[in-house]
Structures are given as structure tokens and as C-alpha cells.
C-alpha positions in Angstrom: 1.8 -3.6 6.2 1.3 -6.9 4.5 2.2 -7.9 0.9 -1.0 -6.4 -0.4 -0.5 -3.0 1.2 -3.0 -3.3 4.1 -2.0 -2.1 7.5 -2.6 -4.2 10.6 -3.3 -3.6 14.3 -2.2 -6.2 16.8 -2.6 -6.5 20.5 0.3 -8.2 22.2 0.6 -9.4 25.8 3.5 -8.3 27.9 4.9 -11.8 27.4 5.2 -11.0 23.7 2.5 -13.4 22.7 0.2 -11.9 19.9 -3.4 -12.0 21.2 -5.5 -10.3 18.6 -4.9 -8.9 15.1 -7.1 -7.0 12.6 -6.6 -5.3 9.3 -6.3 -1.6 10.1 -9.1 -0.3 7.8 -11.6 -2.9 9.1 -10.7 -1.9 12.7 -11.1 1.9 11.9 -14.5 1.3 10.2 -15.7 -0.8 13.2 -14.5 1.8 15.7 -15.9 4.9 14.0 -18.9 3.6 12.0 -19.9 0.2 13.4 -19.9 -3.4 12.5 -19.5 -4.4 8.8 -22.8 -5.9 7.8 -22.8 -9.6 7.1 -22.2 -10.5 3.5 -20.4 -7.2 2.8 -16.8 -6.2 2.5 -15.1 -2.8 2.7 -14.3 -0.9 -0.5 -11.5 1.8 -0.4 -13.2 4.7 -2.3 -9.8 6.4 -2.5 -8.2 3.2 -4.0 -5.4 3.5 -1.5 -5.2 0.1 0.4 -3.1 1.6 3.2 -5.8 4.3 3.9 -7.5 3.8 7.3 -9.9 6.9 7.0 -13.4 5.6 7.7 -14.8 8.3 5.4 -13.0 6.6 2.5 -14.5 3.2 3.2 -17.9 1.9 2.1 -19.5 -1.5 2.9 -20.4 -3.1 -0.4 -20.8 -6.6 -1.9 -17.7 -8.4 -3.1 -18.9 -7.9 -6.7 -19.3 -4.2 -6.2 -15.8 -4.1 -4.8 -14.1 -6.1 -7.5 -15.7 -4.8 -10.7 -14.2 -1.3 -10.8 -10.7 -2.7 -10.4 -8.1 -3.9 -12.9 -7.9 -7.5 -11.9 -8.8 -10.4 -14.2 -12.4 -10.8 -12.9 -13.1 -7.1 -13.5 -11.5 -7.2 -17.0 -13.6 -10.2 -18.0 -16.8 -8.6 -16.7 -16.2 -5.6 -19.0 -15.4 -7.8 -22.0 -17.9 -7.6 -24.8 -16.1 -9.6 -27.5 -14.1 -12.8 -27.8 -10.4 -12.5 -28.8 -11.2 -12.6 -32.6 -14.0 -10.1 -32.5 -17.0 -12.4 -32.0 -19.6 -11.0 -29.6 -20.0 -12.6 -26.3 
């Protein structure tokens, strides 16, 4: 797993040279559902980044993926007032 909690698959040659790597959930989606449409990213419906279950993944726009979260862009999108109570 990487720092963000996503698993990886890697194909390594017998010489030990890494040849191909992919984030595990993207590989699982590709294998069981198909290619991720251009312009879309995968959203973990279960909110578990380590999950590789294709049934828990949905191809969405980056905006659809980010807004339900707790990161700064999502918090700002939900904001309706400035710090001192003035409407946005």
C-alpha cells in the first residue's frame, strides 16, 4: 500500500526489474467491468481506499468524487458564508 492507502499490483521480471504497475482498485475495475471512460475517475462508494471490490467502485467525474469528501475543496464547496457571517 502507498501513503494514501491504495494497494498496488506490480508485474516483475525474473531479473527483478519492475515492468508494469497499477493501482489495485483501477486494475480490478478494468478486469471485471472494463476500461475507465476517458475523463472519469473511480470513486470508492464504501469510502475504503484499500478496497478492490469492483462493485464498490463507480466511474465519476473528479468533481463528483471530491465533493462528498472532507478535504478543503469539498468543505469550501459546501460553505455558504464567509468567516464573519456574510453570505457568499
